[in-house]
C-alpha angles and dihedrals in degrees: 000000000000114000122239089241091058091049089051091051090050091051090051092048091052088055091059123092118258089253091053092046091052091049090050093047092050091046092052092046091050092049092049092049091049092048092049092046091051092046090051092050093047091048091056094047115102121220112265093247091054091048090050091049091053091048090050091050091049091050091048091051091047090051092048092050090050090051091049090050091051092049094049095040091077092052092050092057092058 
């Protein structure tokens, strides 16, 4: 069921000029797109602690690779 408030808004919109209705429509569409874009970005953002954990793991792997390279460097010379 459509609320009385919504019917009142529709009545007010019909009273606007076509130019005003188009402006309102474009404004509402822009706001919805921005809200959805922001929601999509925030959905894909990881919590800071998770990001820090991934960075720490990457640093640990980089350090281990460096250690392996150092260990095998001496055997490559021979």
